[in-house]
Z-matrix of the N, CA and C atoms (Angstrom, degrees):
N
C 1 1.466
C 2 1.532 1 109.32
N 3 1.350 2 117.42 1 144.32
C 4 1.458 3 119.43 2 177.21
C 5 1.511 4 111.61 3 -68.80
N 6 1.328 5 115.55 4 165.59
C 7 1.462 6 120.11 5 178.07
C 8 1.515 7 110.07 6 -60.02
N 9 1.319 8 116.56 7 152.26
C 10 1.458 9 119.99 8 -179.30
C 11 1.514 10 110.05 9 -64.33
N 12 1.369 11 117.51 10 145.34
C 13 1.452 12 119.72 11 -177.63
C 14 1.524 13 112.59 12 -61.00
N 15 1.334 14 118.54 13 -33.65
C 16 1.456 15 119.73 14 -179.70
C 17 1.523 16 111.12 15 -68.31
N 18 1.329 17 117.37 16 -29.31
C 19 1.457 18 120.12 17 177.39
C 20 1.529 19 110.91 18 -74.59
N 21 1.327 20 117.63 19 -27.84
C 22 1.455 21 122.30 20 -175.71
C 23 1.522 22 113.24 21 -91.23
N 24 1.316 23 118.14 22 -30.56
C 25 1.449 24 121.23 23 -167.08
C 26 1.521 25 110.02 24 -140.95
N 27 1.330 26 118.84 25 114.52
C 28 1.472 27 120.39 26 -178.86
C 29 1.519 28 113.23 27 -63.40
N 30 1.348 29 118.05 28 -18.33
C 31 1.457 30 119.72 29 177.40
C 32 1.524 31 111.72 30 -61.56
N 33 1.341 32 116.29 31 -31.01
C 34 1.468 33 119.03 32 178.50
C 35 1.524 34 110.32 33 -67.33
N 36 1.317 35 117.19 34 -35.01
C 37 1.458 36 119.52 35 176.59
C 38 1.517 37 111.16 36 -66.09
N 39 1.335 38 117.10 37 -37.22
C 40 1.458 39 120.52 38 179.49
C 41 1.524 40 112.24 39 -72.90
N 42 1.335 41 116.83 40 -27.50
C 43 1.460 42 119.61 41 -175.63
C 44 1.520 43 111.86 42 -59.01
N 45 1.344 44 117.00 43 -38.10
C 46 1.460 45 119.56 44 -178.74
C 47 1.520 46 112.28 45 -67.75
N 48 1.336 47 117.28 46 -19.50
C 49 1.461 48 120.85 47 177.04
C 50 1.524 49 111.67 48 -84.10
N 51 1.327 50 116.33 49 -21.82
C 52 1.461 51 120.64 50 -175.18
C 53 1.523 52 112.77 51 -102.71
N 54 1.330 53 117.12 52 -32.46
C 55 1.461 54 121.38 53 -172.59
C 56 1.522 55 109.80 54 -140.41
N 57 1.318 56 115.24 55 154.34
C 58 1.467 57 119.80 56 168.90
C 59 1.519 58 108.18 57 -75.08
N 60 1.316 59 117.17 58 129.38
C 61 1.461 60 121.07 59 -178.84
C 62 1.515 61 111.01 60 -66.28
N 63 1.323 62 115.76 61 142.68
C 64 1.464 63 120.57 62 172.56
C 65 1.525 64 107.64 63 -65.71
N 66 1.340 65 119.73 64 126.15
C 67 1.471 66 120.59 65 -174.48
C 68 1.523 67 114.50 66 -59.72
N 69 1.332 68 117.65 67 -28.64
C 70 1.464 69 119.53 68 -178.63
C 71 1.527 70 111.42 69 -85.78
N 72 1.332 71 117.01 70 -44.57
C 73 1.461 72 120.53 71 -171.44
C 74 1.526 73 114.10 72 -99.67
N 75 1.317 74 117.83 73 -29.47
C 76 1.449 75 121.02 74 -168.01
C 77 1.515 76 115.65 75 -97.51
N 78 1.324 77 117.94 76 2.31
C 79 1.462 78 122.48 77 179.95
C 80 1.524 79 108.55 78 -115.53
N 81 1.317 80 116.76 79 133.02
C 82 1.460 81 120.44 80 179.61
C 83 1.525 82 110.91 81 -82.77
N 84 1.328 83 115.77 82 146.41
C 85 1.460 84 120.97 83 179.42
C 86 1.527 85 111.20 84 -69.42
N 87 1.323 86 117.13 85 -24.75
C 88 1.461 87 121.09 86 176.79
C 89 1.514 88 112.26 87 115.01
N 90 1.330 89 116.32 88 149.07
C 91 1.464 90 120.20 89 -176.39
C 92 1.517 91 113.27 90 -76.97
N 93 1.351 92 117.62 91 -6.58
C 94 1.464 93 120.87 92 176.22
C 95 1.532 94 112.48 93 -102.59
N 96 1.326 95 117.11 94 3.84
C 97 1.462 96 120.78 95 178.87
C 98 1.529 97 110.29 96 -63.75
N 99 1.338 98 118.98 97 143.19
C 100 1.474 99 127.04 98 7.77
C 101 1.535 100 114.79 99 -92.60
N 102 1.321 101 117.95 100 4.09
C 103 1.477 102 118.81 101 -178.35
C 104 1.535 103 111.77 102 -70.39
N 105 1.322 104 116.95 103 -36.67
C 106 1.470 105 122.75 104 174.28
C 107 1.524 106 106.32 105 -133.62
N 108 1.335 107 117.18 106 130.91
C 109 1.462 108 120.22 107 -173.23
C 110 1.527 109 110.92 108 -130.87
N 111 1.311 110 114.52 109 147.69
C 112 1.460 111 120.62 110 168.75
C 113 1.518 112 108.23 111 -82.93
N 114 1.312 113 117.03 112 131.18
C 115 1.461 114 121.73 113 -179.65
C 116 1.519 115 109.78 114 -118.91
N 117 1.319 116 115.44 115 159.23
C 118 1.463 117 120.71 116 170.84
C 119 1.523 118 107.42 117 -114.89
N 120 1.319 119 116.15 118 116.11
C 121 1.461 120 122.13 119 -175.78
C 122 1.535 121 109.69 120 -88.11
N 123 1.321 122 115.47 121 125.39
C 124 1.464 123 121.73 122 178.49
C 125 1.530 124 112.20 123 -100.98
N 126 1.342 125 116.76 124 -37.32
C 127 1.466 126 121.75 125 -170.73
C 128 1.519 127 109.57 126 -131.49
N 129 1.326 128 116.20 127 143.04
C 130 1.466 129 122.57 128 172.89
C 131 1.530 130 108.25 129 -118.13
N 132 1.344 131 118.10 130 162.43
C 133 1.467 132 120.27 131 -173.45
C 134 1.529 133 115.27 132 -58.41
N 135 1.329 134 118.97 133 -25.03
C 136 1.465 135 120.46 134 -178.73
C 137 1.519 136 113.20 135 -83.44
N 138 1.324 137 118.59 136 -6.33
C 139 1.462 138 120.66 137 -178.39
C 140 1.537 139 110.89 138 -70.81
N 141 1.303 140 116.14 139 132.95
C 142 1.464 141 121.60 140 173.49
C 143 1.528 142 111.03 141 -99.68
N 144 1.324 143 116.32 142 0.43
C 145 1.463 144 123.79 143 175.57
C 146 1.520 145 108.32 144 -117.36
N 147 1.330 146 116.97 145 138.28
C 148 1.463 147 120.16 146 172.10
C 149 1.529 148 107.78 147 -85.09
N 150 1.327 149 115.16 148 109.13
C 151 1.452 150 120.96 149 177.25
C 152 1.520 151 109.55 150 -91.92
N 153 1.328 152 115.13 151 151.87
C 154 1.460 153 120.26 152 -179.69
C 155 1.523 154 108.68 153 -150.25
N 156 1.327 155 116.11 154 143.81
C 157 1.456 156 120.56 155 176.86
C 158 1.526 157 109.87 156 -69.59
N 159 1.317 158 116.16 157 131.36
C 160 1.458 159 120.59 158 169.20
C 161 1.524 160 107.33 159 -76.72
N 162 1.327 161 116.34 160 115.77
C 163 1.464 162 120.11 161 -171.29
C 164 1.527 163 112.10 162 -64.95
N 165 1.329 164 117.71 163 -25.29
C 166 1.468 165 120.22 164 -178.65
C 167 1.522 166 111.44 165 -76.51
N 168 1.326 167 117.78 166 -48.75
C 169 1.463 168 121.30 167 -174.31
C 170 1.524 169 113.92 168 -95.56
N 171 1.329 170 117.35 169 -23.90
C 172 1.452 171 120.63 170 -174.41
C 173 1.513 172 114.06 171 83.62
N 174 1.341 173 117.66 172 2.31
C 175 1.454 174 120.98 173 179.18
C 176 1.531 175 110.23 174 -87.34
N 177 1.346 176 115.65 175 149.17
C 178 1.451 177 120.65 176 176.34
C 179 1.524 178 108.81 177 -75.29
N 180 1.318 179 116.72 178 133.62
C 181 1.461 180 120.70 179 -178.98
C 182 1.526 181 110.19 180 -130.04
N 183 1.316 182 116.17 181 161.31
C 184 1.459 183 121.70 182 175.06
C 185 1.515 184 108.88 183 -78.95
N 186 1.320 185 116.26 184 122.48
C 187 1.456 186 121.15 185 175.76
C 188 1.528 187 109.77 186 -88.56
N 189 1.344 188 115.65 187 -54.33
C 190 1.471 189 119.57 188 177.97
C 191 1.525 190 108.13 189 -170.57
N 192 1.323 191 118.20 190 157.94
C 193 1.466 192 120.12 191 171.67
C 194 1.527 193 110.27 192 -64.19
N 195 1.336 194 115.92 193 145.26
C 196 1.464 195 119.54 194 172.99
C 197 1.522 196 108.55 195 -67.20
N 198 1.319 197 116.87 196 133.48
C 199 1.455 198 120.87 197 -175.34
C 200 1.527 199 110.98 198 -88.13
N 201 1.341 200 114.38 199 144.43
C 202 1.454 201 121.90 200 173.15
C 203 1.526 202 111.48 201 57.49
N 204 1.324 203 116.73 202 -150.16
C 205 1.464 204 119.46 203 -170.48
C 206 1.524 205 113.14 204 -108.99
N 207 1.339 206 118.29 205 3.77
C 208 1.462 207 117.51 206 -179.61
C 209 1.525 208 109.98 207 -72.67
N 210 1.318 209 115.80 208 139.38
C 211 1.459 210 122.80 209 -172.60
C 212 1.520 211 109.08 210 -118.92
N 213 1.317 212 116.14 211 133.83
C 214 1.456 213 121.02 212 175.87
C 215 1.530 214 108.85 213 -63.62
N 216 1.326 215 118.56 214 124.10
C 217 1.474 216 120.32 215 -173.58
C 218 1.526 217 114.80 216 -87.19
N 219 1.332 218 118.70 217 12.48
C 220 1.454 219 120.75 218 -174.28
C 221 1.524 220 109.09 219 -159.95
N 222 1.323 221 116.14 220 174.80
C 223 1.457 222 120.79 221 169.09
C 224 1.528 223 108.45 222 -72.19
N 225 1.327 224 115.96 223 147.69
C 226 1.469 225 119.43 224 -174.90
C 227 1.520 226 109.76 225 -140.09
N 228 1.315 227 115.86 226 133.35
C 229 1.447 228 119.92 227 178.63
C 230 1.513 229 110.91 228 -167.13
N 231 1.341 230 116.26 229 -142.15
C 232 1.459 231 119.72 230 -176.63
C 233 1.530 232 109.96 231 -145.69
N 234 1.320 233 114.32 232 168.33
C 235 1.455 234 121.96 233 178.70
C 236 1.528 235 109.28 234 -98.17
N 237 1.334 236 118.06 235 121.76
C 238 1.461 237 120.92 236 178.60
C 239 1.528 238 111.77 237 -59.80
N 240 1.326 239 114.77 238 150.63
C 241 1.462 240 122.95 239 177.62
C 242 1.526 241 112.17 240 54.27
N 243 1.337 242 114.80 241 40.70
C 244 1.462 243 121.73 242 171.54
C 245 1.526 244 108.66 243 -130.81
N 246 1.330 245 115.92 244 164.27
C 247 1.460 246 122.08 245 -179.97
C 248 1.521 247 108.51 246 -156.13
N 249 1.321 248 116.20 247 139.60
C 250 1.465 249 120.70 248 173.81
C 251 1.524 250 108.31 249 -95.91
N 252 1.326 251 115.84 250 100.70
C 253 1.460 252 121.28 251 -179.14
C 254 1.535 253 108.44 252 -137.88
N 255 1.327 254 117.40 253 -135.84
C 256 1.462 255 120.64 254 -169.57
C 257 1.521 256 113.71 255 -62.20
N 258 1.336 257 118.01 256 -42.82
C 259 1.466 258 120.19 257 -177.41
C 260 1.527 259 111.76 258 -67.47
N 261 1.329 260 117.22 259 -42.67
C 262 1.467 261 120.45 260 178.37
C 263 1.520 262 110.16 261 -65.23
N 264 1.325 263 117.21 262 -42.60
C 265 1.464 264 120.55 263 178.95
C 266 1.522 265 111.28 264 -64.18
N 267 1.335 266 116.94 265 -41.12
C 268 1.466 267 120.73 266 178.66
C 269 1.522 268 111.08 267 -61.30
N 270 1.325 269 116.56 268 -41.09
C 271 1.459 270 120.27 269 179.04
C 272 1.524 271 110.96 270 -66.26
N 273 1.323 272 116.91 271 -41.55
C 274 1.471 273 120.40 272 178.07
C 275 1.528 274 110.81 273 -62.01
N 276 1.324 275 117.19 274 -40.00
C 277 1.467 276 119.97 275 179.22
C 278 1.519 277 111.38 276 -68.04
N 279 1.336 278 116.54 277 -42.01
C 280 1.455 279 119.86 278 -179.83
C 281 1.520 280 111.74 279 -64.10
N 282 1.324 281 117.41 280 -37.62
C 283 1.453 282 122.01 281 -177.54
C 284 1.531 283 112.81 282 -78.91
N 285 1.331 284 116.57 283 -30.55
C 286 1.467 285 119.97 284 -173.22
C 287 1.521 286 114.36 285 -102.54
N 288 1.343 287 116.95 286 -18.83
C 289 1.457 288 119.97 287 -174.59
C 290 1.516 289 113.59 288 81.54
N 291 1.323 290 117.35 289 2.23
C 292 1.458 291 120.94 290 176.63
C 293 1.517 292 109.76 291 -78.72
N 294 1.336 293 116.05 292 163.36
C 295 1.453 294 119.40 293 174.23
C 296 1.523 295 109.76 294 -133.26
N 297 1.317 296 115.26 295 171.47
C 298 1.475 297 123.00 296 178.06
C 299 1.523 298 113.07 297 62.22
N 300 1.334 299 117.27 298 30.20
C 301 1.461 300 119.35 299 174.80
C 302 1.527 301 110.04 300 -89.85
N 303 1.316 302 115.24 301 150.67
C 304 1.454 303 122.35 302 171.50
C 305 1.523 304 108.18 303 -124.64
N 306 1.318 305 117.18 304 158.53
C 307 1.452 306 120.08 305 170.07
C 308 1.517 307 110.03 306 -71.99
N 309 1.317 308 117.27 307 156.29
C 310 1.471 309 119.02 308 -176.00
C 311 1.527 310 113.18 309 -81.33
N 312 1.341 311 118.09 310 -3.84
C 313 1.450 312 120.65 311 175.47
C 314 1.514 313 114.84 312 80.62
N 315 1.325 314 117.28 313 10.90
C 316 1.464 315 122.45 314 179.12
C 317 1.526 316 110.10 315 -114.93
N 318 1.326 317 117.58 316 165.06
C 319 1.470 318 119.07 317 170.32
C 320 1.530 319 110.72 318 -58.52
N 321 1.324 320 116.20 319 156.81
C 322 1.458 321 121.69 320 -179.12
C 323 1.528 322 110.09 321 -68.52
N 324 1.332 323 116.47 322 127.43
C 325 1.464 324 122.43 323 -177.79
C 326 1.528 325 110.75 324 -78.50
N 327 1.331 326 114.85 325 152.05
C 328 1.462 327 120.19 326 177.97
C 329 1.517 328 110.32 327 -142.81
N 330 1.331 329 116.23 328 139.78
C 331 1.461 330 125.02 329 176.19
C 332 1.525 331 107.18 330 -110.21
N 333 1.326 332 117.02 331 122.80
C 334 1.460 333 121.20 332 -174.57
C 335 1.524 334 109.35 333 -116.70
N 336 1.328 335 116.04 334 118.62
C 337 1.463 336 121.19 335 -178.75
C 338 1.528 337 110.03 336 -93.54
N 339 1.324 338 114.75 337 136.94
C 340 1.457 339 122.17 338 177.46
C 341 1.513 340 109.30 339 -153.08
N 342 1.334 341 116.51 340 150.91
C 343 1.453 342 120.52 341 174.67
C 344 1.527 343 111.25 342 -80.19
N 345 1.334 344 116.93 343 -13.79
C 346 1.464 345 121.32 344 -175.04
C 347 1.528 346 110.97 345 -79.25
N 348 1.315 347 116.07 346 146.32
C 349 1.456 348 121.96 347 174.42
C 350 1.518 349 108.67 348 -86.14
N 351 1.313 350 116.94 349 110.58
C 352 1.461 351 122.18 350 178.51
C 353 1.525 352 107.10 351 -101.27
N 354 1.321 353 116.86 352 121.92
C 355 1.453 354 120.93 353 -168.21
C 356 1.507 355 116.21 354 -80.69
N 357 1.317 356 117.63 355 -17.93
C 358 1.458 357 119.13 356 -177.37
C 359 1.521 358 109.45 357 -156.91
N 360 1.317 359 115.19 358 163.95
C 361 1.448 360 121.54 359 174.72
C 362 1.515 361 110.90 360 -96.73
N 363 1.343 362 116.53 361 -155.56
C 364 1.457 363 123.73 362 -178.25
C 365 1.523 364 110.04 363 64.83
N 366 1.342 365 116.16 364 48.90
C 367 1.459 366 121.07 365 -177.90
C 368 1.527 367 110.43 366 -151.44
N 369 1.326 368 115.29 367 162.99
C 370 1.456 369 121.93 368 176.61
C 371 1.522 370 110.65 369 -89.94
N 372 1.339 371 115.47 370 152.01
C 373 1.459 372 121.44 371 172.47
C 374 1.523 373 107.89 372 -151.84
N 375 1.321 374 116.36 373 147.95
C 376 1.459 375 121.10 374 174.74
C 377 1.519 376 108.51 375 -98.93
N 378 1.324 377 115.73 376 134.31
C 379 1.455 378 120.72 377 -172.80
C 380 1.524 379 110.82 378 -138.90
N 381 1.335 380 115.04 379 158.52
C 382 1.458 381 123.34 380 -179.83
C 383 1.531 382 108.28 381 -113.28
N 384 1.341 383 118.78 382 108.20
C 385 1.466 384 120.93 383 178.17
C 386 1.526 385 111.32 384 -64.55
N 387 1.345 386 116.19 385 132.88
C 388 1.464 387 121.04 386 179.12
C 389 1.527 388 112.43 387 -121.93
N 390 1.329 389 117.89 388 -5.40
C 391 1.461 390 120.58 389 -178.50
C 392 1.516 391 109.87 390 168.34
N 393 1.328 392 115.71 391 -158.76
C 394 1.455 393 118.76 392 179.98
C 395 1.512 394 112.66 393 -173.94
N 396 1.324 395 114.08 394 168.85
C 397 1.456 396 122.77 395 173.10
C 398 1.525 397 108.08 396 -110.74
N 399 1.322 398 116.69 397 127.50
C 400 1.456 399 119.70 398 172.99
C 401 1.526 400 107.44 399 -88.15
N 402 1.319 401 115.73 400 94.85
C 403 1.459 402 120.82 401 -177.07
C 404 1.522 403 110.04 402 -99.78
N 405 1.314 404 115.76 403 138.89
C 406 1.458 405 122.82 404 175.98
C 407 1.520 406 107.32 405 -113.54
N 408 1.311 407 116.43 406 121.33
C 409 1.461 408 122.68 407 179.57
C 410 1.519 409 107.33 408 -114.14
N 411 1.338 410 116.03 409 101.63
C 412 1.454 411 119.20 410 -169.80
C 413 1.512 412 108.65 411 66.30
N 414 1.310 413 117.61 412 -122.82
C 415 1.460 414 120.99 413 176.48
C 416 1.511 415 112.60 414 -105.83
N 417 1.341 416 116.76 415 23.75
C 418 1.455 417 120.62 416 -174.79
C 419 1.525 418 111.79 417 -115.26
N 420 1.331 419 115.67 418 139.16
C 421 1.463 420 121.32 419 172.25
C 422 1.527 421 108.23 420 -76.84
N 423 1.322 422 116.09 421 124.21
C 424 1.471 423 121.88 422 -175.08
C 425 1.529 424 108.32 423 -136.14
N 426 1.336 425 115.74 424 62.48
C 427 1.461 426 121.19 425 -175.29
C 428 1.518 427 111.62 426 -60.36
N 429 1.336 428 115.19 427 146.65
C 430 1.452 429 122.93 428 174.72
C 431 1.535 430 107.70 429 -119.97
N 432 1.323 431 116.89 430 107.13
C 433 1.449 432 120.30 431 175.90
C 434 1.529 433 108.50 432 -71.46
N 435 1.333 434 116.59 433 136.38
C 436 1.466 435 122.41 434 176.73
C 437 1.528 436 107.82 435 -104.40
N 438 1.334 437 116.19 436 130.46
C 439 1.455 438 120.56 437 -175.40
C 440 1.524 439 109.95 438 -143.59
N 441 1.324 440 115.19 439 169.24
C 442 1.462 441 121.70 440 174.16
C 443 1.524 442 108.18 441 -121.59
N 444 1.315 443 116.27 442 147.93
C 445 1.452 444 121.07 443 179.22
C 446 1.521 445 109.46 444 -65.46
N 447 1.316 446 116.96 445 130.61
C 448 1.459 447 120.66 446 179.84
C 449 1.530 448 110.14 447 -59.74
N 450 1.322 449 116.11 448 128.58
C 451 1.455 450 121.39 449 178.59
C 452 1.510 451 114.96 450 82.48
N 453 1.345 452 118.02 451 3.26
C 454 1.458 453 119.64 452 -179.32
C 455 1.530 454 110.43 453 -63.03
N 456 1.345 455 116.46 454 135.31
C 457 1.467 456 120.84 455 -174.31
C 458 1.520 457 112.43 456 -65.96
N 459 1.328 458 117.45 457 -34.95
C 460 1.470 459 120.44 458 -176.51
C 461 1.522 460 113.18 459 -92.17
N 462 1.319 461 117.28 460 -40.47
C 463 1.461 462 120.95 461 -171.92
C 464 1.528 463 114.06 462 -114.23
N 465 1.322 464 117.84 463 -8.44
C 466 1.459 465 120.75 464 -171.36
C 467 1.513 466 115.41 465 -64.45
N 468 1.343 467 117.16 466 -16.75
C 469 1.469 468 119.77 467 179.76
C 470 1.523 469 111.98 468 -88.01
N 471 1.332 470 119.39 469 -9.27
C 472 1.459 471 121.10 470 179.20
C 473 1.520 472 110.22 471 -66.27
N 474 1.312 473 116.24 472 139.86
C 475 1.459 474 120.96 473 179.13
C 476 1.528 475 112.75 474 -127.78
N 477 1.330 476 118.42 475 -8.50
C 478 1.461 477 120.76 476 179.68
C 479 1.517 478 108.90 477 -149.15
N 480 1.325 479 115.89 478 158.64
C 481 1.463 480 120.93 479 -178.28
C 482 1.524 481 111.20 480 -60.69
N 483 1.319 482 117.07 481 -23.96
C 484 1.462 483 120.59 482 178.48
C 485 1.526 484 111.91 483 -66.82
N 486 1.336 485 117.73 484 -17.30
C 487 1.460 486 121.40 485 176.58
C 488 1.531 487 112.47 486 -79.46
N 489 1.315 488 117.14 487 -15.94
C 490 1.462 489 121.81 488 -175.62
C 491 1.531 490 110.28 489 -89.29
N 492 1.339 491 118.36 490 132.44
C 493 1.466 492 120.03 491 177.38
C 494 1.525 493 111.65 492 -58.58
N 495 1.328 494 115.96 493 142.80
C 496 1.460 495 120.99 494 -177.61
C 497 1.521 496 111.96 495 -58.95
N 498 1.344 497 116.84 496 -34.93
C 499 1.466 498 119.74 497 -178.57
C 500 1.528 499 111.47 498 -63.90
N 501 1.333 500 117.88 499 -34.19
C 502 1.461 501 120.94 500 178.36
C 503 1.524 502 110.76 501 -69.72
N 504 1.322 503 116.46 502 -38.34
C 505 1.462 504 120.16 503 177.07
C 506 1.521 505 110.54 504 -64.69
N 507 1.329 506 117.04 505 -43.66
C 508 1.464 507 120.79 506 -179.56
C 509 1.518 508 111.32 507 -63.25
N 510 1.318 509 116.96 508 -38.28
C 511 1.465 510 120.34 509 178.68
C 512 1.523 511 110.68 510 -64.00
N 513 1.329 512 116.58 511 -42.30
C 514 1.456 513 120.66 512 178.77
C 515 1.532 514 110.52 513 -65.82
N 516 1.315 515 117.46 514 -42.89
C 517 1.459 516 121.00 515 177.71
C 518 1.527 517 110.97 516 -59.87
N 519 1.326 518 116.98 517 -43.81
C 520 1.460 519 120.74 518 -179.18
C 521 1.526 520 110.98 519 -61.34
N 522 1.316 521 116.28 520 -40.63
C 523 1.464 522 118.96 521 -179.93
C 524 1.526 523 110.43 522 -60.03
N 525 1.318 524 117.94 523 -49.18
C 526 1.461 525 119.96 524 -174.50
C 527 1.528 526 112.75 525 -74.12
N 528 1.307 527 118.09 526 -28.98
C 529 1.463 528 119.48 527 176.57
C 530 1.526 529 110.65 528 -68.24
N 531 1.335 530 117.02 529 -32.38
C 532 1.467 531 120.34 530 -172.95
C 533 1.522 532 114.74 531 -105.62
N 534 1.342 533 119.15 532 -7.52
C 535 1.469 534 119.00 533 -168.29
C 536 1.525 535 114.31 534 -71.99
N 537 1.323 536 118.09 535 -12.39
C 538 1.462 537 120.56 536 175.39
C 539 1.523 538 112.12 537 -108.53
N 540 1.303 539 116.48 538 7.39
C 541 1.465 540 119.91 539 -177.83
C 542 1.532 541 109.93 540 -67.52
N 543 1.318 542 117.29 541 125.67
C 544 1.462 543 122.08 542 178.96
C 545 1.515 544 111.81 543 -90.95
N 546 1.335 545 117.35 544 164.30
C 547 1.469 546 120.92 545 178.56
C 548 1.527 547 111.17 546 -57.12
N 549 1.321 548 115.93 547 130.73
C 550 1.451 549 121.46 548 178.06
C 551 1.511 550 114.99 549 77.11
N 552 1.318 551 117.85 550 3.91
C 553 1.464 552 120.21 551 -178.86
C 554 1.521 553 110.90 552 -68.04
N 555 1.315 554 116.11 553 142.34
C 556 1.463 555 121.36 554 178.39
C 557 1.525 556 112.28 555 -104.84
N 558 1.327 557 116.64 556 -6.99
C 559 1.464 558 120.65 557 178.93
C 560 1.522 559 108.63 558 -143.79
N 561 1.320 560 116.21 559 150.80
C 562 1.450 561 121.70 560 179.24
C 563 1.525 562 109.62 561 -95.94
N 564 1.353 563 117.96 562 135.35
C 565 1.467 564 119.84 563 -179.89
C 566 1.521 565 113.53 564 -71.46
N 567 1.336 566 117.31 565 -19.02
C 568 1.463 567 121.45 566 -176.50
C 569 1.520 568 110.79 567 -108.90
N 570 1.319 569 115.80 568 146.15
C 571 1.462 570 119.95 569 174.23
C 572 1.522 571 108.65 570 -142.81
N 573 1.317 572 115.93 571 151.68
C 574 1.461 573 122.60 572 178.01
C 575 1.522 574 108.32 573 -100.21
N 576 1.330 575 116.27 574 114.32
C 577 1.456 576 120.80 575 179.91
C 578 1.519 577 111.85 576 -80.51
N 579 1.322 578 117.62 577 -31.78
C 580 1.465 579 120.16 578 -176.31
C 581 1.513 580 110.12 579 -164.94
N 582 1.332 581 114.23 580 155.12
C 583 1.458 582 122.87 581 166.87
C 584 1.523 583 105.74 582 -107.95
N 585 1.334 584 117.40 583 127.05
C 586 1.465 585 118.24 584 -174.50
C 587 1.519 586 112.28 585 -123.50
N 588 1.330 587 114.71 586 169.61
C 589 1.464 588 122.36 587 -169.96
C 590 1.521 589 112.18 588 -90.04
N 591 1.341 590 115.60 589 -177.26
C 592 1.458 591 121.12 590 -176.51
C 593 1.528 592 112.13 591 -63.95
N 594 1.328 593 117.30 592 -39.51
C 595 1.463 594 119.72 593 -178.73
C 596 1.523 595 111.15 594 -61.21
N 597 1.326 596 116.98 595 -41.59
C 598 1.470 597 120.47 596 178.45
C 599 1.526 598 111.05 597 -70.73
N 600 1.321 599 116.93 598 -34.37
C 601 1.467 600 119.72 599 175.14
C 602 1.519 601 110.52 600 -62.14
N 603 1.326 602 116.94 601 -43.19
C 604 1.461 603 120.64 602 178.64
C 605 1.532 604 111.16 603 -61.21
N 606 1.327 605 116.59 604 -41.40
C 607 1.464 606 120.15 605 179.43
C 608 1.527 607 110.84 606 -66.43
N 609 1.325 608 117.18 607 -39.85
C 610 1.463 609 120.81 608 177.65
C 611 1.526 610 110.32 609 -61.85
N 612 1.321 611 116.76 610 -41.18
C 613 1.470 612 120.57 611 178.43
C 614 1.526 613 110.61 612 -63.46
N 615 1.335 614 116.89 613 -45.19
C 616 1.465 615 120.00 614 179.33
C 617 1.532 616 110.86 615 -59.35
N 618 1.318 617 116.03 616 -42.04
C 619 1.463 618 119.43 617 -179.68
C 620 1.523 619 111.45 618 -67.96
N 621 1.315 620 116.85 619 -35.61
C 622 1.468 621 119.25 620 177.78
C 623 1.528 622 110.83 621 -68.06
N 624 1.339 623 117.36 622 -32.20
C 625 1.459 624 120.38 623 173.73
C 626 1.536 625 110.54 624 -65.90
N 627 1.323 626 116.32 625 -40.52
C 628 1.468 627 119.90 626 178.01
C 629 1.521 628 110.74 627 -64.83
N 630 1.325 629 117.53 628 -40.00
C 631 1.460 630 120.58 629 177.55
C 632 1.524 631 111.05 630 -62.84
N 633 1.321 632 117.08 631 -39.43
C 634 1.466 633 120.55 632 178.83
C 635 1.523 634 110.02 633 -63.81
N 636 1.343 635 116.53 634 -45.97
C 637 1.462 636 120.36 635 -178.63
C 638 1.523 637 111.52 636 -65.27
N 639 1.325 638 117.08 637 -30.92
C 640 1.462 639 119.65 638 178.00
C 641 1.527 640 111.19 639 -68.33
N 642 1.325 641 117.28 640 -35.71
C 643 1.464 642 121.01 641 -179.93
C 644 1.521 643 111.98 642 -81.94
N 645 1.352 644 116.86 643 -34.42
C 646 1.460 645 121.62 644 -177.88
C 647 1.537 646 109.33 645 -125.13
N 648 1.329 647 118.20 646 69.24
C 649 1.471 648 119.36 647 -173.95
C 650 1.520 649 113.46 648 -70.19
N 651 1.325 650 117.57 649 -22.36
C 652 1.464 651 120.60 650 -174.58
C 653 1.517 652 111.58 651 -120.04
N 654 1.349 653 117.63 652 30.62
C 655 1.457 654 119.60 653 -173.06
C 656 1.527 655 112.09 654 -61.48
N 657 1.340 656 118.46 655 -41.30
C 658 1.457 657 120.39 656 -179.06
C 659 1.532 658 111.05 657 -64.43
N 660 1.341 659 116.92 658 -45.02
C 661 1.454 660 120.89 659 -179.15
C 662 1.530 661 111.08 660 -63.88
N 663 1.324 662 116.64 661 -40.12
C 664 1.460 663 120.38 662 -179.12
C 665 1.527 664 111.43 663 -65.87
N 666 1.329 665 116.68 664 -44.04
C 667 1.457 666 119.06 665 -178.67
C 668 1.530 667 110.78 666 -70.85
N 669 1.316 668 116.85 667 -37.27
C 670 1.466 669 119.36 668 177.71
C 671 1.522 670 110.71 669 -63.86
N 672 1.354 671 117.08 670 -40.91
C 673 1.457 672 120.84 671 178.67
C 674 1.517 673 110.94 672 -65.23
N 675 1.332 674 116.22 673 -37.50
C 676 1.466 675 119.72 674 178.97
C 677 1.529 676 110.94 675 -65.15
N 678 1.319 677 116.65 676 -38.28
C 679 1.473 678 119.76 677 178.54
C 680 1.527 679 111.21 678 -67.07
N 681 1.341 680 116.15 679 -38.40
C 682 1.467 681 119.07 680 179.67
C 683 1.531 682 110.94 681 -67.25
N 684 1.363 683 115.02 682 -33.52
C 685 1.466 684 119.36 683 -176.91
C 686 1.483 685 113.37 684 -77.91
């Protein structure tokens, strides 16, 4: 990965004083990634609305009401400066034996477990990836990285999915398998192909960073030029 824009260009340091950073493009994943990552949290367990970042404006928007009574058991958001495209899809196919998958075209999703009650989304958090769910939504790879909040008293010492109780994993799987189910539906559009460990989560994150750089190869130069102009 190239050097961080703030290390290369003092204009990036000034940008945070003048403007709110775009959650997808303007926040760095962190110099300890993929072992420790900066996340952008969109949804908390008490939300009855599924919120999602509008990729164009960076503002949080209403995606849809949460259906039925299933509750998200963790904080949920995405990893800045990542993308699920060709590299993420290729990794999902290699690991699962499936073919004809594509990335879903969104930043890489992350589920962050904490004992703390977080009252709202639209905020940053630092998290430690411990594994992931290889989810297929239609014909798209839609991985969900599983992580714990850095420094969390109950879960912060976990370092691999094997540290997480099976019942917590099953609850998370159930949420994602059913969260797009419509009224009267007889089949779920999403399925979980595998639950994977921290090493595979780290590789998925690296590939999502490569996918982002492939789509936005000159993002730092473009934003720096815009600030100068």
